[in-house]
PATIVEX-367639 format. One record per residue: z, x, y of N, C-alpha, C in turn. Coordinates in steps of 0.001 Angstrom, whole numbers, plus 524288, in hexadecimal, padded with zeros to 5 digits. Each point is the difference from the previous one (the first is absolute). Layout:
BEGIN
ZXYZXYZXY
...
% end
This chain:
BEGIN
3624CBE20842D48805777FE6E7FF2A801417FAFE802FC
7FE6B7FFED8051D8010E7FB66803357FD397FB377FDCD
7FB51800E07FDFD7FD037FBA87FDC5802C17FDBD7FB3A
802248039A7FCC4802C37FE277FB53804F47FD0C8017D
802D180208803EB804C37FD5A801C57FEBC7FAA480234
7FBB17FFC6802FF7FE707FB06802437FE857FC1F7FBB3
7FD2C801E47FC157FE717FC997FBA6804C87FDFA7FD1D
803DE8038A7FF2D804C97FE6D7FD4D802FB7FBF580332
8003B800E680518802C57FC58803667FD6A7FAA77FFFD
7FAC67FFF78001E7FD217FB177FFE6800CB7FD207FAD6
800098030D7FBB7800DC7FDA57FADD805697FD947FFA0
803F0802D48020F8055E7FE057FFED800677FB038033E
7FD8E80018804998001F7FB67803687FD527FB5E7FD69
7FBB78011A7FD377FD337FBD87FD4F803537FD967FBB5
802CB8034F7FD0B803757FE0A7FBE48046E7FCD180245
80240801F280431804547FD33802817FE347FA9F801D4
7FB527FFD38025A7FDEA7FB02801D47FF007FC577FB6D
7FE4E802497FB9C7FF067FCE17FB57804F37FD327FE48
80458802D28000B804EE7FDA67FE79801BC7FBC8803BF
7FF12800D780518801967FC38803ED7FCAD7FB0F7FFB7
7FAF88009E7FEC57FC6B7FB897FFE38005E7FCE17FAEF
80224802577FBF8800367FD6D7FAE3804837FC167FFD3
7FF207FB517FDC87FB027FDEB7FE267FD757FC9A80431
7FAEB800068001C7FD107FCDA803C07FD447FB687FD5D
800D57FF7D7FAD47FDC57FB997FD1A803827FF037FB3F
7FF2B7FBCD7FD2C8035A7FEC77FB84800178045A7FBE4
8047A8007B7FD71800C6803CB7FBC57FFC17FD127FACF
7FD7F8026A7FC197FFA97FDA17FAC6804098027B7FC62
8033F7FCAC7FD9B803D0801D67FC287FE1A7FE547FAA0
7FE6F803CF7FCD67FE127FEDB7FAC0804917FF8D7FC36
800387FB937FD4A803D27FF317FBD07FD03800897FAE1
80135803EF7FCC57FCCD801017FB5A801547FC9E7FB48
8026C7FB77801038013E7FC387FBE67FEB77FA918020C
8001D7FC267FC917FE477FACD80161803BC7FCF780376
7FE1F7FBBB8023D803537FC9B803308049A7FDDD7FCE0
804807FFA2802808049D7FDDC7FD738033D803E37FCF5
7FDFF804BE7FF3A80315804047FD5580449801FE803B0
803CC802BA7FDC08043680226803397FDD28039580437
7FC2D8033F7FE967FDA980395803CC7FD4F7FCFB8045E
7FD6E7FBC57FEA97FD5B7FCCA803E7803EB7FD81803BE
804387FDEE7FDE4803FB7FD818034980256803F5803C9
8015A804997FDFB8024C80410803477FC0D801E18040A
7FB16800A67FE617FBF7801B48039A7FF4E7FC3980481
8003D7FAFF7FEEE7FF487FC1580420804AD7FFD7803B5
804A2800D37FDEB80495800468036C7FF828049F803BD
7FE77804847FDE67FF7B804AA803447FB6F7FF7D803C6
7FBCE7FD7D7FE4B7FB8C7FF2E80384801A67FCD4804C7
803357FBFE7FF31801E47FCDF80467803308035B803C2
803808033F7FDC7803358035B8034F7FCCE80411802E2
7FC36802557FD427FC9D803EC8026F7FCBC7FDB380470
7FE3D7FB3D7FF477FCE17FD7F804138031D7FF958050B
805037FEE27FF7E803487FF90804AF800CC8054D80295
800FE804117FCE08012980517802547FB1A802DA801D6
7FB887FEF17FD8B7FB1D80282801997FD427FD0480462
801267FAF0800657FD577FCE0803EE7FA797FE967FE81
7FEC7800647FAFF7FADF7FE947FDF0800C47FD1D7FAD2
7FC387FCCC7FEA58003E7FD517FAF67FFC6803F87FB8A
802F17FF037FBDE7FFBF803207FB3B7FE517FC4C7FBA9
7FB48800C67FE147FD8E7FC717FC4B800AF802097FA75
8023E7FCCE7FC99800CD801887FA8B7FB137FEE17FCDB
7FE59803DF7FD057FB717FF637FC8D80197801797FA79
7FFB67FC477FC678014D800FE7FA8A7FB5A802597FD2B
800C58048B7FDB47FBF98029D7FCD78027A801917FAD2
800737FC427FC76802B0800EC7FB0B7FC5D802817FC01
8025C802467FBF67FD0D802247FBA5801AC805707FE89
7FFAA801237FAE780133805317FDDF80576801C680182
803CB7FC717FF93805668016E8010D80103801BC80590
7FCCC7FE21803A7800A380184805797FC648045F801B1
7FD208023E7FC5A7FCA88047A801437FB5D7FE928037A
7FDE17FB497FF5D7FB5E7FE8A80306801497FFA7805D3
804137FD27801528017E7FF8880577801D98052080251
802DB803067FCEE801F080508801E97FB82803BB80114
7FC1C7FFF27FC867FB7C8036C800BF7FCE77FE79804DB
7FFC27FAF0801087FD4F7FE2D804AF8026D80274804DD
805398002A80033802AA802428048C7FF70805F28000A
800508026B7FB767FF6B805B17FFBD7FAD2801C280251
7FBF67FCDA7FF407FAC08016F801C07FE6A7FD4C80519
8039F7FD168025B7FED57FD4C804EA7FFC5803E480486
7FD917FE5A8044A7FFEF8034A804AD8059A8012D801A0
80155804FA800D38056280172801448014A7FF29805C4
7FFB47FB1A8019E800D87FECE80587804C97FC94800EF
802E17FECF7FBCF804B57FCD68008F7FF217FA2F7FF8D
7FB0E7FE5A7FFA77FEDD7FA687FFDE7FFCF7FDC37FA76
80098803567FC18800577FE397FA9280499802D27FD7A
804067FD0F7FE8D804A8802457FDA3801327FD317FADE
80399802197FD07801027FE257FAA9805B17FE857FF3B
800CA7FBA57FD2E805307FEA97FE1280078802497FA88
801A5804F57FFBF8005C802B77FB03804F37FEAC7FD0D
80018801617FB00804797FECF7FCA880138804967FC67
804417FF727FD3080154803EE7FC0D7FBA0800707FBF8
7FD357FBA47FF187FBB08001A7FC4A7FB6480324801F8
7FE4B7FEDB804CB7FB4F802908020B800D6805C580124
804E5801938011E800E180557801C7803BE803427FCA2
8021D7FDBD7FBD9803658031D7FC977FEC47FF317FA3A
7FEC57FB337FE7B7FF027FED87FA7D7FA4F800EF7FE84
7FC677FDE08030A7FA73800457FE907FDE1805867FF47
801B4803E1803217FDF1805497FF1F801008021A7FA84
804267FE377FD818010D801A47FAA87FDDE7FC437FBF1
7FEBC7FB39801B87FE607FBE57FC607FA1F7FFFA7FF0C
7FCF2800E7804237FA4F7FFCE7FF9D7FDC4805757FF0F
7FC8E800647FC3D7FD94805137FEE27FCB4801D680499
7FD5D7FC558028F7FCBC8015080480801C07FCBC804A7
801E88029A80402801AA7FD5A804C27FBC5800848042D
7FECE7FBC8802D77FBFC8006080412801EF802A8804F6
80514800CD80074802508027A8049B80469803967FE53
80186803838037B80472803757FF19804A07FDC880309
803C07FDD57FD2D804667FD5E8028980328803A680375
8000E805097FEB880320803BD802FF7FD2580212804CA
7FAC68003B7FFC97FD0F80298804297FCC67FC6880380
7FEB97FB527FE157FC5E7FCAE802E1802977FC36803CA
805318002B80050802C77FC41803468042B802A580359
801057FDAA8047E8045F8019780357803F87FB8B7FFF1
804C7800ED7FE28803E47FBCE7FFEA801A57FE788057F
800A37FAEE800DC801607FDFC80525805A17FE1A8004D
801967FCEA7FC21805447FDC68002C801907FE0F7FA9F
804FA800807FED98022D7FDF97FB208013E7FA40800E1
7FD757FC9A7FD08800A57FA65800D58049E7FDC17FD07
80221802EB7FC4D804827FE297FD0D7FF56800DA7FA2F
804407FF627FD397FFF4800857FA4E802C87FB507FDAE
7FEC67FEDB7FB2A802787FB8B7FD7A800E48012B7FA3E
804E3800B77FE6E80109800B17FA6F7FE607FB1D7FD10
7FE73800AB7FB2F7FE7E7FB7E7FCE3804A77FE0B7FCD7
7FFC47FB097FE9A804107FD9B7FCC97FE047FF687FA6B
803418015A7FC457FECE7FF1D7FA7D801837FA5D7FEDE
7FC1F7FCB97FEC2801127FA6E7FF467FE6B7FE277FA95
802DC7FC127FE277FEC57FD467FB1F7FFF07FA2A80138
7FE1C7FCE37FC60800217FA56800B8805A77FE2F80058
800FA7FBF980308805557FE15800B6802737FE307FADD
7FCCB7FE167FC5D802137FE317FAF87FFD1804327FBC3
7FED6804D5801867FFC48044A7FC38805758014D7FDF1
8006B801637FAFD80517801AD7FDE48018780574801E1
7FC59802C08027F8010D80540801F2802D07FF948053C
8050F8016B8000D8031A7FF31804BA8018980517802B5
7FEEC804787FD8A8014080513802627FCC4804317FD42
80098804D6801C67FCE2804387FDBA80199801427FA6A
804E17FF157FEAD801AA800D97FA907FD207FC427FC54
7FF457FB29801C97FCFC7FC417FCDF7FA57801D47FF6B
7FDBF801FE8044B7FAAE802157FFC67FFA2804757FC12
803C6803838004180010804867FC85800707FE517FA4D
8035D7FC297FEFC800B77FE217FAA77FB107FD5F7FDF6
7FD6D7FCE4803517FB3B7FD567FE557FB92803E27FF14
7FFA580402803557FBED803F07FF648009C803007FAE8
804CE8005A7FE0E80107802DC7FB237FEC37FCCB7FB20
7FF257FAEB800A87FED87FCA17FB8B7FA2A8001C7FEC0
7FE8F7FE787FB387FA687FFBC7FEA37FD117FC70803D0
7FBA1801C9801DF7FCFA7FCF3803C68012D801658059A
804C4801D8800F080168801DC8052F7FF4B7FC0B80455
7FE28801E7804817FF537FCDB804B57FA95800DC80249
7FE5F7FC6C803437FB4C800EB803248017D7FF84805B7
7FD8C8032C80345800F67FF868059D7FADA7FFAB802E4
7FFF87FCC5803FD7FB447FEE9802F87FFCC80352804EB
7FB478009D8021F7FF60802A38050C7FB057FE0380295
7FF4C80176804EA7FB547FE76802E67FB4D803687FEA3
800988037F7FC2F7FB938032E7FE4A80196805717FE5D
7FC91802A37FD2F80102805507FE41800E6803A5804A6
804268031F7FFAE80111803D4804058029E7FDE5804DF
8011A7FAEB8003B802CF7FDE58047E805B5801BE7FFCB
802B67FF528045E80581801978001E8032E7FD007FBF4
7FEA27FB037FF11802C47FCF87FC057FF1C8020F7FA89
7FB2F801B87FEDF7FED08025B7FAF08032E804FF7FF3A
7FFFA8035E803ED802AA805047FF78805EC7FF5A7FFC3
802127FC25802CF8059F7FEEE7FF9F801627FE377FA7B
7FC9C7FCCD7FDA8800ED7FE4F7FAA07FFD08047D7FC2B
7FC68803A5800E07FFAD8048F7FC8F804DE803728007B
801F58009C804C5804BE80319800B9804A57FD437FD79
8004A7FAD380072804377FD177FD767FFB9800AE7FA17
7FB487FFD57FDE77FF47800D67FA6080216805527FE60
7FF02803FF8032A801F6805397FED2805FA8002B80037
8024C7FCFC80384805B67FFEC80088802A17FCED7FB9C
7FDB37FB7E7FE7E8028D7FC917FC477FE56801047FA60
7FB578022F7FF3E7FE10800E47FAC07FDF17FB007FD99
7FE7A8003D7FB1E7FDF57FB787FD417FA507FF0580141
7FE2F7FB4E7FEAA7FA877FE97800B87FF697FC50804A0
7FCF18019E803DE7FEC07FCB9804877FA248006D800EE
7FD3C7FBC97FF207FA4F7FFF9800707FE737FE1F8056E
7FCBF80318802977FE2C7FE95805377FB757FC387FFAE
8004E7FBC28031D7FBCA7FC27800537FE247FFC6805A8
7FB7D8027A801437FE107FFFE805627FD197FAF58014C
800B77FE23804BA7FD447FB59801E57FC86801878049E
7FC8A7FC6F801837FC828011A80466802EA800048052E
8043E7FD0E8004E803297FFFC804C28057B7FE127FEC8
803A18012A8038C805807FF1F7FEEA8018D7FA5D7FF3C
7FD5F7FC59802BA801607FA847FF777FF347FE077FA76
7FBB8801AC7FD817FEFC7FE6E7FA97804228024A7FC54
80164804EB800F0803FE802817FCC5805347FD2480081
801617FEA5804C9804F47FD51800F28001C7FAA77FD58
7FB9B7FD42800107FFB57FAE57FD6B800FF800767FA2F
7FDFB8042A7FDA0800CF800AB7FA608058D801BD7FEBA
8029B802AB803908058C801307FF298032E7FAFD8005D
7FEC77FCBB803CD802C57FB07800967FF577FCA27FB21
7FB4A7FFF67FDC77FEFC7FCC47FB60801EA8027D7FAF6
801708050180029801F8802A07FB5B7FBE3802D27FCE0
7FB258001B801D87FBE3802D87FD32800B3805E28005F
802B3801D1804098019D8057A8007D805CF7FFF080139
802E0803EA7FE1B805AD7FFC28006C80228801A780557
7FD68803B3802A2802038019D805207FBBA8029E80323
80123800E3804F57FC8B803018035C8031A80205804A6
7FDDB803EA802A98020B801E0804F97FC547FE018043D
802427FD6E8040C7FC9A7FE1F8042C803027FFA380524
7FD067FF7480453802448000980531803B27FB5D800E3
80452800D7802CA8039A7FBB6801387FD5E7FB75802CA
7FC5D8011E8039D7FD6F7FBCA802E37FD507FC287FC5D
7FE04801F17FB957FD3A7FCA17FC52803AD7FD4A7FC2A
80410802BA7FE378034A7FDC37FBDD804AD7FCE380207
801E88012E804C9804AE7FD56801E37FF537FA1380052
7FB8C7FDE9801BE7FF747FA437FFF68009D7FDA97FA96
7FE21802C57FBFB800707FE157FAA1805978009F7FDE6
802AF803FE801DC805838009F7FE8A8032F7FB8E80261
7FF037FED7804F1802D47FBB6802A27FEB97FAB57FD79
7FB377FF7E7FE097FE607FB167FD97801D57FF887FA55
802A7804067FE06802087FFD17FAB37FBF5801097FBCB
7FBCC802C5801627FBF0801317FC2680047805A37FE04
80238803868030E8008F805797FE84805A5801BB800C1
801608043E7FD528052E80263800A67FF3D805E68007A
802A480275803AA7FF89805AA800D380445802DA7FD07
7FE5D804277FD3C803BA8031D7FCF0801118055980269
7FCAC801C480393800C38053B8022A7FC5C801068048D
8012780435802D17FCED801AF8047E7FDE6805727FEDF
7FB298010F801A47FD77804F67FEB180187804898038E
803197FEFC8040A8018B80420803AB80547802497FE8A
8017880446802A080500802907FEE5804997FD2680274
7FEE07FC51803908042D7FCDB802597FE457FA5180024
803AC7FC7D800687FEC27FA74800007FCBE7FE8B804CD
7FCFB7FBEB7FF6B7FCA97FE4F804418026C7FB6A802E6
7FFA97FFFA8052F801F87FB82803037FD477FAE87FE8C
7FB4C800617FDC47FD2F7FB417FE74802B17FD357FB77
802FB802E47FCD8802CE7FDBE7FB8A804EF803417FF1D
803C47FFBC8038E8048D803827FFD88037A7FF6C7FB30
7FFA27FB9B7FD3D8034A7FF327FB617FD9D8024C7FB07
7FB2D801D7800567FD668021C7FB5780110805D97FFA3
80249801E37FBB780146805927FF8B7FB27803577FF1B
80054804E7801927FBBC803A87FEF1800078016B7FA39
7FB9B8020B7FE397FFB2801CE7FA958037B804BF7FF43
80040803468040980346804AE7FFB7805B67FE9A7FF44
801F87FC4E80300805907FEB37FF9F801567FD327FAEB
7FC057FE327FD2D800F27FD9C7FAE8800318040A7FBA3
7FF83805058017E800DF804277FC397FB39802107FD40
7FB587FF79802717FB39801C37FD6A7FD6180482802D5
8030F803588025C7FDFB804BB8026E7FD947FEFB8054F
7FE188042F8026A7FDA27FF8C805307FAFA7FCC97FFB4
7FFBD7FC0C803417FB827FC7B8000B7FF0A7FE7F805A8
7FBEC8021A802547FF017FF108058C7FA257FFD1800FF
7FD9F7FB887FEDC7FA697FF2B800DB7FF687FBA0803FD
7FE3A8016D804A07FFC27FC36804477FA847FFDC80258
7FD257FBBD7FF577FAEC7FF768029E800A68000F805F0
7FC05801E8802C78004F8005C805B27FAB07FEED8026A
8000D7FF63805287FB557FEAF802FD7FFBF80382804D4
7FB46801F0801487FF678038D804637FABA7FF28802AB
800058005C805287FB257FFA8803007FD658055A8003D
7FACA8000B7FF6E7FD05804DC8003B7FB347FF528037C
7FE3F80466802357FAFA8004F802B87FCCA804467FD5D
7FADA8001E800DF7FCE88045C7FDEE8021B8053780204
7FFC3804057FCC480275805058013B7FDEB8027D80505
7FB027FF478012F7FDA98029F80483800C37FD1580529
8032A7FBF57FFFA801087FD11804D08026C803A080417
7FE117FFED804DE8021A8037E8040B805E27FF5C800CA
802938045B8011E805B5800078008B801FF7FC09803FF
7FD8E7FF7580499802087FC28803C17FFC17FA637FDF2
7FBF17FEC57FCFD7FF8F7FAC17FDC98041F7FF377FBC0
800D9804057FCBE804217FFB47FC13805497FF2D80299
800EE802D780439804F77FF7F802C5800BE7FA7380207
7FBC37FDC380218800527FA9E80209801037FC237FB9E
7FD51800A47FBA1800C07FC7F7FB8D80582800837FDC3
801E6804CE7FF9D80543800CA7FDEA804247FDA680385
7FF5B800C180506803B87FDBF803BA7FFF67FA0C7FFB5
7FB477FDBC7FFEA7FF8B7FA507FFD9802197FDC87FAE1
7FEE4802A57FB98801DA7FE287FAEE805F0800507FFAB
802438044B801ED805B4800917FFEC802987FBB980338
7FDCC7FEEB80496802267FBE1803567FF7F7FAAD7FD62
7FB8F7FF177FD8F7FF157FAF17FD81803D47FF117FB89
80097803E57FC9B803627FF5C7FB6A805B87FF9280198
8017E802BB80436805727FFDD801C78014A7FB2080331
7FC067FD1A801B18010E7FB5980327802FE7FC027FCC2
803B47FD34802558032D7FC447FD097FCCC7FBFC7FCFB
7FBCD7FE0D802667FCD87FC007FD6B7FD578021B7FB1E
7FD4F8048A800887FD3C802387FB82803D3801D77FBD6
8043880296801A2803E3801E07FC3E802437FB807FCD5
8010D7FBA080294802317FB7C7FD407FC1B7FDD27FC0C
7FB0C7FFD5801827FC057FDF47FC6D7FF37803A87FB56
800618051C800DA7FF64803BD7FBB2804A97FFCC7FC4E
804AE7FFDA802228049E7FFC77FC98800337FADE7FCFE
7FDCD7FBD88024A7FFC57FB057FD317FC87800657FB2E
7FC74803D87FFF27FCAA800FB7FB6F8028D803BD7FC1F
804EF8016180107802CC803807FC777FF55805B88013E
7FD6F80146804707FF2E8057B8015C804EC8026380257
800CF804F27FECA804188031B8026A7FD5A803CC803B6
801627FFC1804F37FD598030580406802638056680098
7FCC8803B08019C801B18056D800887FC6B802C8803D2
8023880287803E17FCE5802B0803F27FF20805AE7FE66
7FB07801A07FFE37FEAA805587FE837FC4A8024B8040A
800CF805038014E7FC68802BE8037C7FAF28013F7FD13
7FBF88019B802F97FAEF801227FD9C800708042C7FBC6
803048042C80102800808041E7FC18803127FE137FB42
803CA7FC85800EC803017FDD57FBA47FCA27FC5A7FCB6
7FC797FD32802867FC6D7FC947FD1A7FCA58032D7FC3E
7FDEF80464801E47FCA78034A7FCBC8030F802447FB68
804BE801DB801048033C8023D7FBD9801807FBCF7FC04
801427FB5F801E3801517FBA37FC8F7FB657FEB87FC70
7FB507FFCA802427FB5D7FEC67FCF17FF01803F47FBB4
800A680509801417FF23804177FC0E803E57FF7D7FB87
804F57FF268014A804087FF8C7FBFC7FF1B7FB3A7FC89
7FE6B7FBAF8025A7FF0D7FB3C7FD027FB4D8009E7FC57
7FBF9802B6801BF7FB75800CF7FCAF8017B8031E7FB24
80345803F2800AE801C2803287FB8A8032B7FCA47FC39
803A77FCEA8021E803777FCD57FCB07FCF87FBEE7FCDA
7FCB27FD0C802A37FD3B7FBC97FD5C7FBB7802107FC64
7FD7A804458017A7FC018023B7FC9380262801C57FAD7
804C78020980037802B4801957FB3B8012A7FB447FC9A
801937FBAA80271801047FB397FD047FAFE7FDF27FD7F
7FBB48004A802DB7FAF67FE607FDD17FEBC803567FB3A
800CE80514800837FED98038F7FBA6803517FEA37FB41
805037FF0B800DA803827FECB7FBAB7FEC77FAC07FD87
7FE0E7FC4B803317FEC97FAD17FDEB7FB06800037FCB8
7FC8B803D38010A7FB0A8002C7FD487FBE47FC7B80273
801527FD66804557FC467FC7B8028E7FB908032780269
7FB477FE0A7FF667FB6A802AE8022F7FBAB7FC04800C2
7FD7580041804887FBA27FC8E801157FB428035080139
7FBC07FF1B7FD3A7FB4280309800CE7FD2F7FE41804ED
% end
């Protein structure tokens, strides 16, 4: 009995020391999308903040591919020591499980959530010279022969699913046109090759200010501070519409509790700091503080919601 108690005490002391000593070398933050994407920009802002609160360098590594699955899988299978963490998204942890027939990781079981980095409703945008000036115009055009086309950054992305939900609300014909990435899709909306798309405020607001795009609606249930004059789809009379992409930090699930506690504390401090918060809100993010148990519950609810939208859209990637 005494031997077991001593072993338990030594194990507890070892874990406690692990938390106190962490980190003793640079931490790697994997961004599962390419440089210059919204996820990459947000990841780099948080990496800067984390470096200050952890007292160690936080190095961003882009591992793009398969809708974020490649980079996410790398972290899922990384050594669970806290030195490899993930800038996860609504795509990697809520949409992809329903979109891909074979997932290389279990989004619900292979990760421990660390901190909610923010959410950003998307804006429904059309070309500035488009005759479509509101949702009623969209609805009328969709009802005509030929209908409308809408662009997205790819099959199963939040922009694709928002377009499918809008199609269900407005009726008529709306053909989805997937692109390899959002910048290409946005260029074709500006040129008129596609009639509309849903995309992040950080990406579309410069084009709105430059007179190249016009926003007709917001994908969230309330207006966004990034574009306070743009009405929500719900308030325009098209039923409940609340699809909001989000970003969250994750570590491998088996990471020791003291290390998780240290990472969560450091991430919360970093995101709440005036400098980091200002840089995140400048990207159109809306910040929200959630406890560890709330993060897990939020993730489960989001996976159910988005997986249902994927099912209804018919999107599937082998």
